[in-house]
C-alpha angles and dihedrals in degrees: 000000000000123000096250093053091051091053090050093051092050090051092054092050092050091051092051092050092050093049092055097050115098108210090195096055110113097173091117091048090050092054092049092049096048128078135184135186135191120233128193120195135170097187099087112135117253117186113206123202135166125226136175132229104234096225134001122211103236099163123103094020095121088228129113113204116198135169145045129272131184115209120212091241111009106053133240125329119200123198121199126173135209124205129184119188139224119244109258127216114250117204110169113124110264090220093063125087116243135192131197121248101175148316113226139178113218120207133181128188116248092206100256122111142157125202140011108338093178087079123072123268113217124192143158132220118222134186115244116238093189126061115246107239128178120237118254090267091058099253144100122211141218090255096053122110136182129198121262140180108268091218109086121230091203143006134199139187127185144135107258122229104198094191090055112086095182117124129248133191134228115204111228133200116306088209090062090043092052092049093050093047093047093050096046093046090050090049091238103187091217089071104024097050112081094216092055101034097088091048087063102032107030096176137248141285125212114215128184119227103254119235095019104070130084104183145045116221129194121220129191120253115198141116093298099025127080088013129158113227122197108201119196141145138219115248094233133120091281098037088227112214122226138180128207110198124204110201122205120261094233096191093065100031107111144159126242114208130184136174131212105223097172097109097035138082089245117114111184090190088069115087091207124021113198116221091242087066090052101054091273093302142116126214139216115185124170120210090031096049108237119153137165131243124207122202131186106202098168101043093112092060090083088067087073091062095082149343090282130012126191125184110229100179138001122190124184119202117191117193122205119224100260092210092064106056137057141105095335095040111034123199112257113253094225142027128177139211123222127185117236136181127233090282092053092250109148112241102170144336136251100258134205122262091277090054091234111095130045106262114248112214110247111238107220108193118198106198093181100046100022093184087071092063108120148155111250125208132179103218097167097123093047093050092046090053092043097050110106097013119132139195116339091003092068119100138202134206127245116211106208147150119247120273095257092055092049094051102038108028141044096225114156140189129190116198135187125244121215092284095050129106090268106023124218109252133210107191113197127190113189139166122232117204125198130177127205 
């Protein structure tokens, strides 16, 4: 390449560079004249309140809850169950002679329990005098009740072993057994016709003996669980044995639960109970329907820290009251956060990092310093969306169990507010931008 051509090429390159340069661009100046800083704080205000779901749908859960449990703070919870039965098919020849052996109710633990199972559970079985009928919406609730004969047809006392799923039997009234056998053998249409069966035999209710029980146990309810078995034999040369099995009507089986609040700070007549009225605590209780709401009234104050403020991370740590859980009352594995408007209507949920599933609070158990045990939530997206909202556009969080826990267990969780022994913490990390 000759010298003149090289000089020409350099001239062209310089011209191109000059033509691309914007003499009015102050982007670099702007960066030089702007500053930002990150701030982390764990002093954000969190208001804790307790509310109650008016009614819980406890029918069709395939779980029988039975017993009585007294919580250290929140009083006594009683669980009673109602079971109606399907009409069985009876096939023994009407010309033969039959005799009753027994009528038994068979139960099997489902694995769930609450309370001291080293002490005996006592309960009675009663005949219903009122037919169990679903509400128009197809459900029965924890508050529902149906009439029953005060005279029990069977009683039982034993020490539960929740880990043991083997079955056990409760012998019921021979009088009832004789009546059922006589009617079925005679082909009485009031018991053999499906449409009439429940008008004659409305079912049973299982009721714990109040004041003498220390646990609530769950039992399975399915085709071969919580069955009634009528055992009889034919009076022939072989005394042939038979069984007539009554299977539960799972659609109408439900649990009634009630709580004695008389010696507690709880007031179910209040729509919202602030934590300061509950010894600086919040409550979640399945079966009864209690849950906790969390509000952040001063979140927008960080906007005053600079020209622009962006939340980078928000972590919520919820600490259980360490005096309320242990071997008889285990901490729930999971809790969840839902987003609600000013009227406590759920609008969304705090999702996982993919934004697809409802985020389950991570239970971090500290076996050395147990007071540091907590539920951990990443609420960054919620706080980012909430920052700057005002009035009716503001939202709160609902700390709850999942629907299955509420309708088929009596799990409970007591948490501290910001004045408790181990305060609830909202840790915010945010960036503050200023320009000069």
